[in-house]
C-alpha positions as CSV (number, residue, x, y, z in Angstrom):
1,X,8.7,-9.8,-3.9
2,X,9.4,-13.5,-4.1
3,X,12.1,-14.7,-6.4
4,X,10.0,-16.6,-8.9
5,X,9.4,-17.1,-12.6
6,X,7.7,-15.1,-15.2
7,X,4.8,-17.6,-15.3
8,X,4.4,-17.5,-11.5
9,X,5.7,-14.1,-10.4
10,X,4.2,-14.4,-6.9
11,X,4.1,-17.1,-4.2
12,X,1.3,-17.3,-1.7
13,X,2.5,-18.5,1.7
14,X,-0.3,-20.6,3.2
15,X,1.4,-22.0,6.3
16,X,0.2,-20.8,9.7
17,X,2.2,-18.1,11.4
18,X,2.2,-20.4,14.5
19,X,4.6,-22.7,12.7
20,X,7.7,-20.5,12.4
21,X,10.3,-22.7,14.1
22,X,10.9,-24.6,10.8
23,X,13.0,-23.3,8.0
24,X,10.5,-24.2,5.3
25,X,7.0,-22.9,4.5
26,X,4.2,-24.1,2.3
27,X,3.4,-22.0,-0.7
28,X,1.1,-22.0,-3.8
29,X,2.3,-20.2,-6.9
30,X,0.2,-17.3,-8.3
31,X,0.4,-17.6,-12.1
32,X,-0.5,-15.4,-15.0
33,X,-4.2,-15.9,-16.1
34,X,-3.1,-16.9,-19.6
35,X,-1.0,-19.8,-18.2
36,X,-3.8,-22.4,-18.3
37,X,-7.6,-22.8,-18.3
38,X,-8.6,-22.6,-14.6
39,X,-10.8,-25.1,-12.9
40,X,-13.7,-23.4,-11.2
41,X,-12.9,-24.1,-7.5
42,X,-9.3,-25.3,-7.8
43,X,-7.9,-22.1,-9.3
44,X,-9.5,-19.0,-7.8
45,X,-8.4,-15.5,-9.0
46,X,-6.4,-13.5,-6.5
47,X,-5.6,-9.9,-7.4
48,X,-2.1,-8.7,-6.7
49,X,-1.4,-5.0,-7.0
50,X,-4.5,-4.6,-9.1
51,X,-3.7,-7.4,-11.5
52,X,-5.5,-10.8,-11.6
53,X,-3.5,-14.0,-10.9
54,X,-4.6,-17.6,-10.7
55,X,-3.9,-19.7,-7.6
56,X,-2.1,-22.8,-9.1
57,X,-3.2,-25.1,-6.3
58,X,-2.0,-28.3,-7.9
59,X,1.6,-26.9,-7.6
60,X,1.5,-26.6,-3.8
61,X,4.9,-27.2,-2.4
62,X,7.3,-26.4,0.5
63,X,10.3,-24.1,0.0
64,X,12.9,-22.6,2.2
65,X,11.5,-19.5,4.0
66,X,14.7,-17.7,3.1
67,X,13.8,-17.9,-0.6
68,X,10.7,-15.6,0.0
69,X,10.9,-11.9,-0.4
70,X,9.0,-9.4,1.7
71,X,5.2,-9.8,1.8
72,X,3.3,-7.4,-0.5
73,X,-0.3,-8.1,0.5
74,X,-2.5,-10.2,2.7
75,X,-4.7,-12.8,1.0
76,X,-7.0,-13.0,4.1
77,X,-10.0,-11.6,2.1
78,X,-9.7,-14.7,-0.1
79,X,-9.3,-17.2,2.7
80,X,-12.5,-19.1,1.9
81,X,-11.6,-19.5,-1.8
82,X,-8.1,-20.6,-0.9
83,X,-9.3,-23.2,1.6
84,X,-11.9,-24.5,-0.9
85,X,-9.2,-24.8,-3.5
86,X,-6.9,-26.8,-1.2
87,X,-9.9,-28.9,-0.1
88,X,-10.8,-29.7,-3.8
89,X,-7.2,-30.7,-4.4
90,X,-6.9,-33.1,-1.5
91,X,-10.4,-34.6,-1.2
């Protein structure tokens, strides 16, 4: 489990596994649903251990890989929604 805040208890690593030679990785926080009113495409819901969390795409950032805990799930089933959210943020 990542070392994160109460508002954003989980971090979603979105960086490709092919880029593991660097000490940093790109993440998007997963925040509690009552943290803000989500934008339709920008903030999809991703369930973690049966609870809904919002992808806080506007807070995308890079952190040291050593700050991450062990992975607890794969977000692969939500790949299309995650890519759409990043696309909405950047385009």
